[in-house]
MARBA-3410 file (N, C-alpha, C, O; in Angstrom, 1 decimal):
94
-9.7,89.3,21.0,-10.4,90.4,20.3,-11.2,89.9,19.1,-10.8,88.9,18.5 ~ -12.2,90.6,18.8,-13.0,90.3,17.6,-13.2,91.6,16.8,-13.2,92.7,17.3 ~ -13.5,91.4,15.5,-13.8,92.6,14.7,-15.3,92.6,14.5,-15.9,91.6,14.1 ~ -15.9,93.8,14.7,-17.3,93.9,14.5,-17.5,95.1,13.5,-17.4,96.3,13.9 ~ -17.8,94.8,12.2,-17.9,95.9,11.3,-19.1,96.8,11.5,-20.1,96.4,12.1
-19.0,98.0,11.0,-20.1,99.0,11.2,-20.7,99.3,9.8,-20.1,99.1,8.8 ~ -21.9,99.8,9.8,-22.6,100.2,8.6,-22.6,99.1,7.5,-23.0,98.0,7.8 ~ -22.2,99.4,6.3,-22.2,98.4,5.2,-20.9,97.7,5.0,-20.6,97.3,3.9 ~ -20.1,97.6,6.0,-18.8,96.9,5.9,-18.9,95.4,6.2,-19.7,95.0,6.9 ~ -18.0,94.7,5.6,-17.9,93.3,5.7,-16.4,92.9,6.0,-15.5,93.4,5.3
-16.2,92.0,6.9,-14.8,91.6,7.3,-14.7,90.2,6.6,-15.5,89.3,6.8 ~ -13.6,90.1,5.8,-13.3,88.8,5.1,-11.9,88.4,5.4,-11.0,89.1,5.8 ~ -11.7,87.1,5.2,-10.4,86.4,5.4,-10.1,85.7,4.1,-10.9,84.9,3.7 ~ -8.9,85.9,3.6,-8.5,85.2,2.3,-8.5,83.7,2.5,-8.1,83.2,3.5 ~ -8.9,83.0,1.4,-8.8,81.6,1.4,-7.4,81.2,1.0,-6.7,81.9,0.2
-6.9,80.2,1.6,-5.5,79.8,1.4,-5.1,79.6,-0.1,-5.9,79.1,-0.9 ~ -4.0,80.1,-0.4,-3.5,80.1,-1.8,-2.7,78.8,-2.0,-1.9,78.4,-1.1 ~ -2.9,78.1,-3.1,-2.1,76.9,-3.4,-0.7,77.4,-3.7,-0.5,78.3,-4.5 ~ 0.3,76.7,-3.2,1.7,77.0,-3.4,2.3,76.2,-4.5,3.4,76.5,-4.9 ~ 1.5,75.3,-5.1,2.0,74.5,-6.2,1.1,74.6,-7.4,-0.1,74.5,-7.2
1.6,74.7,-8.6,0.7,74.8,-9.7,0.2,73.4,-10.1,0.7,72.4,-9.5 ~ -0.7,73.3,-11.0,-1.3,72.0,-11.4,-0.3,71.1,-12.0,-0.4,69.9,-11.9 ~ 0.7,71.7,-12.6,1.8,70.9,-13.2,2.9,70.5,-12.2,3.9,69.8,-12.6 ~ 2.8,70.9,-10.9,3.7,70.5,-9.9,4.8,71.5,-9.6,5.7,71.2,-8.8 ~ 4.7,72.7,-10.2,5.8,73.7,-10.0,5.4,74.5,-8.7,4.3,74.9,-8.5
6.4,74.6,-7.8,6.2,75.3,-6.5,6.5,76.7,-6.7,7.6,77.1,-7.2 ~ 5.6,77.6,-6.3,5.7,79.0,-6.5,6.3,79.7,-5.2,5.9,79.3,-4.1 ~ 7.2,80.6,-5.5,7.8,81.4,-4.4,6.7,82.4,-3.9,5.8,82.7,-4.7 ~ 6.7,82.8,-2.7,5.7,83.7,-2.1,5.6,85.0,-3.0,4.5,85.5,-3.1 ~ 6.7,85.5,-3.5,6.6,86.7,-4.3,5.9,86.5,-5.6,5.4,87.5,-6.2
5.9,85.3,-6.1,5.3,85.0,-7.4,3.8,84.8,-7.3,3.1,84.7,-8.3 ~ 3.3,84.6,-6.1,1.9,84.3,-5.9,1.0,85.5,-6.0,1.4,86.6,-5.5 ~ -0.1,85.4,-6.6,-1.0,86.5,-6.6,-1.8,86.6,-5.4,-2.0,85.6,-4.7 ~ -2.3,87.8,-5.1,-3.2,88.0,-3.9,-4.5,87.2,-4.2,-5.1,87.4,-5.3 ~ -5.0,86.4,-3.3,-6.2,85.6,-3.5,-7.4,86.6,-3.7,-7.5,87.6,-3.1
-8.3,86.2,-4.6,-9.5,87.0,-4.9,-10.7,86.3,-4.2,-11.7,87.0,-4.2 ~ -10.6,85.1,-3.8,-11.7,84.4,-3.1,-11.4,84.5,-1.6,-10.3,84.2,-1.1 ~ -12.5,84.9,-0.9,-12.3,85.1,0.6,-13.6,84.6,1.2,-14.7,84.4,0.6 ~ -13.5,84.3,2.5,-14.6,83.9,3.3,-15.0,85.0,4.2,-14.2,85.7,4.9 ~ -16.3,85.3,4.3,-16.9,86.3,5.2,-16.9,85.9,6.6,-17.4,84.8,6.9
-16.3,86.7,7.5,-16.2,86.3,8.9,-17.1,87.2,9.8,-17.4,86.8,10.9 ~ -17.5,88.4,9.3,-18.4,89.3,10.0,-19.0,90.2,9.0,-18.5,90.6,8.0 ~ -20.3,90.6,9.4,-21.1,91.5,8.5,-21.7,92.6,9.3,-22.2,92.4,10.4 ~ -21.5,93.9,8.8,-22.1,95.0,9.5,-23.7,95.0,9.5,-24.2,94.1,8.8 ~ -24.3,95.9,10.2,-25.8,95.8,10.3,-26.5,96.5,9.1,-27.7,96.4,9.0
-25.8,97.2,8.3,-26.4,98.0,7.2,-27.0,99.2,7.8,-26.4,99.9,8.7 ~ -28.2,99.6,7.3,-28.8,100.9,7.8,-28.7,102.0,6.8,-28.6,101.8,5.6 ~ -28.7,103.2,7.3,-28.6,104.4,6.5,-27.1,104.8,6.3,-26.4,105.0,7.3 ~ -26.7,104.8,5.1,-25.3,105.1,4.7,-25.3,106.2,3.7,-25.9,105.9,2.6 ~ -24.8,107.4,3.9,-24.8,108.5,3.0,-26.2,108.8,2.5,-26.4,109.1,1.4
-27.2,108.7,3.4,-28.6,109.1,3.1,-29.3,108.0,2.4,-30.5,108.2,2.0 ~ -28.8,106.8,2.2,-29.4,105.7,1.5,-29.6,104.5,2.4,-28.7,104.2,3.2 ~ -30.7,103.8,2.3,-30.9,102.6,3.1,-30.2,101.5,2.5,-30.3,101.2,1.3 ~ -29.3,100.8,3.3,-28.5,99.7,2.8,-29.0,98.4,3.5,-29.0,98.4,4.7 ~ -29.4,97.5,2.7,-29.8,96.2,3.2,-28.6,95.2,3.0,-28.2,95.1,1.8
-28.2,94.5,4.0,-27.1,93.6,3.9,-27.6,92.2,3.3,-28.5,91.6,3.9 ~ -27.0,91.8,2.2,-27.4,90.5,1.6,-26.2,89.5,1.7,-26.4,88.3,1.3 ~ -25.1,89.9,2.2,-23.9,89.0,2.4,-24.1,88.4,3.8,-24.5,89.1,4.7 ~ -23.7,87.1,3.9,-23.9,86.4,5.2,-22.5,85.9,5.7,-21.7,85.6,4.8 ~ -22.4,85.7,7.0,-21.2,85.1,7.5,-21.1,83.7,7.0,-22.0,82.9,6.9
-19.9,83.3,6.5,-19.6,82.0,6.0,-19.7,82.0,4.4,-19.2,81.0,3.8 ~ -20.2,83.0,3.8,-20.2,83.1,2.3,-18.8,83.1,1.8,-18.0,83.8,2.4 ~ -18.6,82.5,0.7,-17.3,82.7,-0.1,-17.6,83.7,-1.1,-18.6,83.6,-1.9 ~ -16.8,84.7,-1.2,-17.0,85.9,-2.1,-15.8,86.1,-2.9,-14.6,85.7,-2.6 ~ -16.0,86.8,-4.0,-14.9,87.3,-4.9,-14.8,88.8,-4.8,-15.8,89.5,-4.9
-13.5,89.2,-4.5,-13.3,90.7,-4.4,-12.2,91.1,-5.5,-11.5,90.2,-6.0 ~ -12.1,92.3,-5.7,-11.1,92.9,-6.6,-9.8,92.7,-5.9,-9.7,92.8,-4.6 ~ -8.7,92.5,-6.6,-7.4,92.3,-6.0,-7.0,93.4,-5.0,-6.4,93.1,-4.0 ~ -7.3,94.6,-5.3,-6.8,95.7,-4.4,-7.9,96.4,-3.7,-7.7,97.6,-3.3 ~ -9.0,95.8,-3.4,-10.0,96.5,-2.7,-9.9,96.3,-1.2,-9.2,95.4,-0.7
-10.5,97.2,-0.4,-10.6,97.1,1.0,-9.3,97.5,1.7,-8.4,98.0,1.1 ~ -9.4,97.4,3.0,-8.3,97.8,3.9,-7.9,96.6,4.7,-8.7,95.8,5.2 ~ -6.6,96.3,4.6,-6.0,95.1,5.3,-5.7,95.5,6.8,-5.2,96.5,7.1 ~ -6.1,94.6,7.7,-5.8,94.7,9.1,-5.3,93.4,9.6,-5.6,92.3,9.1 ~ -4.4,93.4,10.6,-3.9,92.2,11.2,-4.3,92.2,12.7,-4.1,93.2,13.4
-5.0,91.1,13.1,-5.5,91.0,14.5,-5.2,89.6,15.0,-5.6,88.6,14.4 ~ -4.4,89.5,16.1,-4.0,88.2,16.6,-3.3,87.3,15.6,-3.6,86.1,15.5 ~ -2.4,88.0,14.8,-1.6,87.3,13.8,-2.5,86.7,12.6,-2.0,85.9,11.9 ~ -3.7,87.2,12.5,-4.5,86.8,11.3,-4.8,88.0,10.5,-5.2,89.1,11.0 ~ -4.6,87.9,9.2,-4.9,89.0,8.3,-6.3,89.0,7.8,-6.8,88.0,7.3
-7.0,90.2,8.0,-8.3,90.3,7.5,-8.4,91.5,6.5,-7.5,92.3,6.5 ~ -9.4,91.5,5.7,-9.7,92.7,4.8,-11.1,93.2,5.1,-12.0,92.4,5.3 ~ -11.2,94.5,5.3,-12.5,95.1,5.5,-12.9,95.8,4.2,-12.2,96.7,3.8 ~ -14.1,95.4,3.7,-14.6,96.0,2.4,-16.0,96.5,2.6,-16.7,96.0,3.5 ~ -16.4,97.4,1.8,-17.9,97.7,1.8,-18.6,96.6,1.0,-18.0,96.0,0.1
-19.8,96.4,1.3,-20.6,95.4,0.6,-20.6,95.6,-0.9,-20.6,94.6,-1.6 ~ -20.6,96.8,-1.4,-20.7,97.1,-2.8,-19.3,96.8,-3.5,-19.3,96.9,-4.7 ~ -18.3,96.5,-2.7,-17.0,96.2,-3.3,-16.9,94.7,-3.6,-16.0,94.3,-4.3 ~ -17.8,93.9,-3.1,-17.9,92.5,-3.4,-18.4,92.2,-4.8,-19.5,92.7,-5.1 ~ -17.6,91.5,-5.6,-18.0,91.3,-7.0,-19.0,90.2,-7.1,-19.9,90.2,-8.0
-18.9,89.1,-6.4,-19.8,87.9,-6.5,-19.7,87.0,-5.3,-18.8,87.1,-4.5 ~ -20.8,86.2,-5.1,-20.8,85.2,-4.1,-20.6,83.9,-4.8,-21.3,83.6,-5.8 ~ -19.7,83.1,-4.3,-19.4,81.8,-4.9,-20.3,80.7,-4.3,-20.4,80.6,-3.1 ~ -21.1,80.1,-5.1,-22.0,79.1,-4.7,-21.6,77.7,-5.0,-22.3,76.7,-4.7
END
């Protein structure tokens, strides 16, 4: 199965979190923060959303920064994805 977002939505996948701090301390899963950097895996077509023309400027493969608690989490084929609106993306990492 694949995810194909609609309208101005973007499907992202979290970038792996380091489990060891720079000083060598290993963090338990409960102590780790939700990653804020993610990779874009699918982009909706844009179009008219709520009466406004939306042009998509995010591309598949972009690394982006999102708010910790934005979007909807879904699990497909044992992979966790987050679906966010394009306007919920805070920045593109270059």
